[in-house]
C-alpha distance (Angstrom), angle and dihedral (degrees) to the residues before:
residue distance angle dihedral
X1 . . .
X2 3.77 . .
X3 3.77 118.9 .
X4 3.77 114.1 -130.6
X5 3.77 115.9 -124.5
X6 3.75 132.2 176.6
X7 3.74 144.6 73.6
X8 3.81 96.7 -25.6
X9 3.81 90.9 79.9
X10 3.78 120.6 158.7
X11 3.83 113.3 -125.6
X12 3.80 89.3 -132.6
X13 3.79 114.8 144.1
X14 3.78 114.2 -136.9
X15 3.84 101.7 167.9
X16 3.80 92.9 144.0
X17 3.82 89.8 64.7
X18 3.78 91.8 50.2
X19 3.80 94.0 44.8
X20 3.79 94.5 46.7
X21 3.80 89.7 56.3
X22 3.80 93.9 50.9
X23 3.82 113.0 5.8
X24 3.80 94.4 158.9
X25 3.80 93.2 57.7
X26 3.83 92.6 47.3
X27 3.83 90.8 49.6
X28 3.84 90.9 50.9
X29 3.81 90.7 49.5
X30 3.77 92.2 50.2
X31 3.83 92.1 47.7
X32 3.83 90.8 49.0
X33 3.80 91.6 50.9
X34 3.84 91.0 47.5
X35 3.78 93.4 51.0
X36 3.80 96.3 47.6
X37 3.81 109.9 111.4
X38 3.79 112.2 -146.2
X39 3.79 130.3 39.1
X40 3.81 96.8 -110.9
X41 3.82 92.4 44.3
X42 3.77 87.8 52.0
X43 3.82 90.9 52.0
X44 3.81 91.3 48.4
X45 3.83 91.6 51.5
X46 3.85 89.9 45.4
X47 3.85 90.1 49.2
X48 3.82 92.5 49.2
X49 3.83 91.3 47.3
X50 3.76 93.6 51.5
X51 3.82 94.3 46.0
X52 3.80 88.4 49.5
X53 3.83 91.1 48.4
X54 3.83 89.1 50.9
X55 3.82 89.9 54.0
X56 3.84 92.3 46.5
X57 3.81 91.0 47.2
X58 3.82 91.7 48.2
X59 3.84 89.6 53.4
X60 3.82 90.0 48.8
X61 3.81 89.5 48.0
X62 3.79 91.0 55.5
X63 3.81 89.7 48.7
X64 3.82 92.0 50.3
X65 3.83 88.8 48.6
X66 3.81 91.4 54.9
X67 3.84 88.0 51.1
X68 3.80 92.3 49.3
X69 3.83 92.5 -117.9
X70 3.82 96.7 146.3
X71 3.78 95.2 167.3
X72 3.83 89.5 57.2
X73 3.81 89.4 47.7
X74 3.82 88.4 55.7
X75 3.82 90.1 49.5
X76 3.82 89.8 51.9
X77 3.80 91.5 50.7
X78 3.84 90.0 50.5
X79 3.84 90.2 49.7
X80 3.79 92.8 48.1
X81 3.81 91.9 47.8
X82 3.83 90.5 52.0
X83 3.81 90.9 47.9
X84 3.84 91.3 48.7
X85 3.82 90.0 55.8
X86 3.83 90.4 48.7
X87 3.84 92.0 47.3
X88 3.84 91.2 50.9
X89 3.84 90.6 49.2
X90 3.80 92.5 47.7
X91 3.82 90.3 49.1
X92 3.80 90.6 51.0
X93 3.82 91.6 49.4
X94 3.82 92.6 45.6
X95 3.83 91.1 49.3
X96 3.82 89.5 53.7
X97 3.81 91.3 49.2
X98 3.85 90.3 48.4
X99 3.82 90.8 49.9
X100 3.81 89.8 52.4
X101 3.80 90.1 52.6
X102 3.82 90.9 49.8
X103 3.83 89.9 50.7
X104 3.84 90.3 53.9
X105 3.82 92.8 56.7
């Protein structure tokens, strides 16, 4: 049957599913975030990583759909929903940091 997508997402974390599919990528992202110097730079790296993960997960989702793996499609949707929330939060925090910089000038 069809898998429901959309705004009624469940804020259920399923990072183990995402990491098991691509552990190397997740490790690289985490290392990049850890090595970033300043707070805003760290947020920018974190933002980029999550947007990239969303794109990778979306591609995986399509692949699972073509293979008829509906439970994996659901997991992908959950992962993307979680990442979307994180991306929105990072954007909000970054905007605040940018505003503070503008105020200093």
